[in-house]
C-alpha positions as CSV (number, residue, x, y, z in Angstrom):
1,M,0.0,0.0,0.0
2,T,1.3,3.5,-0.9
3,K,1.3,5.9,1.9
4,H,-0.2,9.3,1.4
5,Y,1.9,12.2,2.3
6,L,0.1,14.3,5.1
7,R,1.2,17.7,6.3
8,I,0.0,18.4,9.8
9,D,0.7,21.8,11.2
10,I,0.1,22.4,14.8
11,V,0.0,25.7,16.6
12,S,0.6,25.3,20.3
13,D,2.4,26.4,23.5
14,V,4.6,24.3,25.6
15,V,2.7,25.3,28.8
16,C,-0.7,24.4,27.2
17,P,-1.9,21.2,28.7
18,W,-4.7,20.8,26.3
19,C,-2.0,21.0,23.4
20,V,-0.7,17.8,25.1
21,V,-4.0,16.1,25.2
22,G,-4.9,17.1,21.6
23,F,-1.5,15.8,20.2
24,K,-2.0,12.5,22.1
25,R,-5.4,12.0,20.6
26,L,-4.2,12.9,17.2
27,Q,-1.4,10.2,17.7
28,Q,-4.0,7.6,18.5
29,A,-6.0,8.5,15.5
30,L,-3.0,8.2,13.3
31,D,-2.2,4.8,14.8
32,T,-5.7,3.7,13.6
33,F,-4.7,4.6,10.0
34,S,-1.2,3.0,10.3
35,G,0.4,2.4,6.9
36,Q,-2.0,4.8,5.1
37,F,-0.3,8.1,5.9
38,D,3.2,9.6,5.8
39,P,2.7,12.4,8.2
40,N,5.0,15.4,8.2
41,I,4.4,17.4,11.5
42,V,5.4,20.9,12.0
43,W,4.8,22.8,15.2
44,H,4.3,26.6,15.3
45,P,4.6,29.1,18.0
46,F,1.8,30.5,20.2
47,E,2.5,32.2,23.5
48,L,-0.5,32.0,25.8
49,N,1.2,34.7,28.0
50,P,3.6,36.8,26.0
51,Q,3.9,39.4,28.8
52,M,4.8,36.7,31.4
53,P,7.7,38.0,33.6
54,E,10.9,36.3,33.4
55,A,10.5,34.7,36.8
56,G,7.1,33.4,35.9
57,E,4.0,33.2,38.1
58,N,2.4,30.7,40.4
59,L,0.2,28.6,38.1
60,R,-2.8,28.2,40.3
61,E,-3.0,32.0,41.1
62,H,-2.4,32.6,37.4
63,I,-5.2,30.5,36.2
64,T,-7.8,31.6,38.8
65,G,-7.1,35.3,38.0
66,K,-6.9,35.0,34.2
67,Y,-10.1,32.8,33.8
68,N,-11.9,34.4,37.0
69,I,-12.5,30.9,38.5
70,S,-12.3,29.6,42.2
71,D,-9.3,27.7,43.7
72,Q,-11.8,24.7,43.9
73,E,-12.6,25.1,40.1
74,S,-9.0,25.4,39.3
75,A,-8.2,22.1,41.5
76,E,-11.1,20.3,39.7
77,N,-9.7,21.2,36.2
78,R,-6.3,20.0,37.3
79,A,-7.6,16.7,38.6
80,R,-9.6,16.3,35.3
81,L,-6.4,16.9,33.2
82,E,-4.4,14.5,35.4
83,E,-7.0,11.8,34.8
84,I,-7.3,12.4,31.0
85,G,-3.4,12.3,30.9
86,R,-3.3,8.7,32.7
87,E,-5.8,7.5,30.0
88,L,-3.5,8.8,27.1
89,G,-0.2,7.7,28.8
90,F,1.0,11.1,29.9
91,A,1.7,12.2,33.3
92,F,0.4,15.6,34.4
93,N,1.8,16.4,37.8
94,F,0.2,19.6,39.1
95,S,0.9,21.0,42.5
96,D,-0.4,24.3,44.4
97,D,3.4,25.6,44.2
98,M,3.8,24.9,40.4
99,R,4.7,27.8,38.4
100,I,4.0,28.9,34.8
101,Y,6.9,30.5,32.7
102,N,7.6,32.7,29.8
103,T,7.9,30.3,26.8
104,N,9.5,32.7,24.2
105,Q,13.0,30.9,24.4
106,A,11.4,27.5,24.0
107,H,9.6,28.7,20.9
108,R,12.9,30.0,19.4
109,L,14.5,26.6,20.0
110,L,11.7,24.8,18.4
111,H,12.0,27.1,15.5
112,W,15.6,26.3,15.2
113,V,15.2,22.6,15.4
114,E,12.5,22.2,12.6
115,P,14.9,21.6,9.8
116,T,16.5,18.6,11.8
117,G,13.3,16.5,11.7
118,Q,13.4,16.3,15.4
119,Q,11.0,19.1,16.3
120,T,8.4,16.8,17.5
121,D,10.9,14.9,19.7
122,L,11.9,18.3,21.3
123,Q,8.3,19.4,21.7
124,L,7.4,16.3,23.6
125,R,10.4,16.4,25.7
126,L,9.4,20.1,26.8
127,F,5.8,18.9,27.4
128,E,7.2,16.3,29.8
129,D,9.9,18.4,31.4
130,Y,7.2,21.1,32.3
131,F,4.0,19.1,33.0
132,T,5.8,16.0,34.5
133,H,8.7,17.2,36.1
134,G,7.8,20.9,36.8
135,K,10.9,22.3,35.2
136,N,11.4,25.9,34.3
137,L,11.2,26.2,30.4
138,N,12.5,29.8,30.6
139,H,15.9,28.5,32.0
140,E,18.6,28.0,29.5
141,S,20.2,25.2,31.0
142,V,16.9,23.3,31.2
143,L,16.3,23.9,27.5
144,L,19.8,22.8,26.6
145,D,19.4,19.6,28.6
146,A,16.1,19.0,26.7
147,V,17.9,19.5,23.4
148,E,20.8,17.2,24.4
149,A,18.3,14.6,25.7
150,V,16.8,14.2,22.1
151,G,20.3,13.9,20.5
152,L,20.9,17.6,19.4
153,D,24.1,19.7,19.8
154,R,24.1,21.7,22.9
155,E,26.4,24.3,21.9
156,E,24.5,24.9,18.6
157,A,21.3,25.3,20.5
158,S,22.9,27.7,22.8
159,R,24.0,29.7,19.8
160,A,20.5,29.6,18.4
161,L,19.0,30.9,21.6
162,H,21.0,34.1,21.3
163,D,20.6,34.3,17.5
164,T,18.8,37.7,16.7
165,A,17.7,36.3,13.4
166,I,16.0,33.3,15.0
167,T,14.3,35.6,17.5
168,R,12.8,37.7,14.6
169,Q,11.8,34.7,12.5
170,T,9.9,33.2,15.5
171,L,8.3,36.5,16.4
172,A,7.3,37.1,12.8
173,R,5.6,33.5,12.7
174,E,3.8,34.4,15.9
175,E,2.5,37.5,14.4
176,Q,1.5,36.1,11.0
177,L,-0.5,33.3,12.9
178,M,-2.3,36.2,14.9
179,L,-3.1,38.1,11.7
180,Q,-4.5,34.8,10.3
181,G,-7.2,35.0,13.3
182,I,-5.5,32.2,15.7
183,R,-6.5,33.3,19.2
184,G,-6.2,29.8,20.7
185,V,-4.4,26.7,21.0
186,P,-4.1,23.9,20.1
187,L,-4.8,24.2,16.4
188,F,-4.3,21.3,13.9
189,M,-4.1,21.9,10.3
190,F,-4.2,19.1,7.7
191,N,-2.6,19.7,4.2
192,H,-3.3,23.5,4.6
193,E,-6.8,22.9,3.8
194,H,-8.6,21.5,7.0
195,A,-8.4,22.5,10.6
196,I,-9.4,21.1,14.0
197,S,-9.6,23.4,16.8
198,G,-9.0,22.4,20.3
199,A,-8.2,19.0,22.0
200,Q,-11.1,17.2,20.4
201,E,-11.8,13.5,20.9
202,V,-10.0,10.8,19.0
203,S,-12.9,10.1,16.9
204,V,-12.9,13.9,15.4
205,F,-9.4,13.3,14.3
206,E,-10.2,9.8,13.0
207,A,-13.1,11.4,11.0
208,Q,-10.7,14.1,9.5
209,L,-8.3,11.3,8.5
210,Q,-10.6,9.1,7.0
211,Q,-11.9,11.9,4.8
212,L,-8.4,12.7,3.7
213,A,-7.8,8.9,2.9
214,A,-10.9,8.7,0.9
215,T,-10.1,11.8,-1.2
216,A,-6.5,10.8,-1.7
217,S,-7.4,7.3,-3.1
């Protein structure tokens, strides 16, 4: 069977838990169509909190303030995410002292790594570093450890973090997405023609893939 090339563009932030959920559900859907598609996944930057201070903020306080919800509602939401994560094989480890961080540096590294073919590896590593291990994704050594863990060159990554051209390119991509009307994440785009917004159920992704498989036949 000939595999059909499939371009999947994902707009996300590395501190967005529903981006993890959405991607894991997409993976399950792709597994259902194993052998039918040759997916090329490209991640694009979106900062949920572009004005986040360098030191970050307490996650619980940030969420309750940003979304005007109670501490109890916040705790219930986190418990729900932890349960969903377990079902998908991903460990969300939330705590009351967990912090949320500025993600600009992380996005610059993800932009830099795209041509290597290991962008998804790094994205998943950063998801795990933050949500499972509570690491500071705005700390250069944490980011470089992640780069090294997926087999990329630490010194090259360090230079990329301080490369003004990469900084400009990442910002330009973010601005372009905003001009396209993208205001929330995750967003999944298939072959530049079809889009799924949010962490939809696996069946939603399967229906999209079924449609793509039918039209490609």
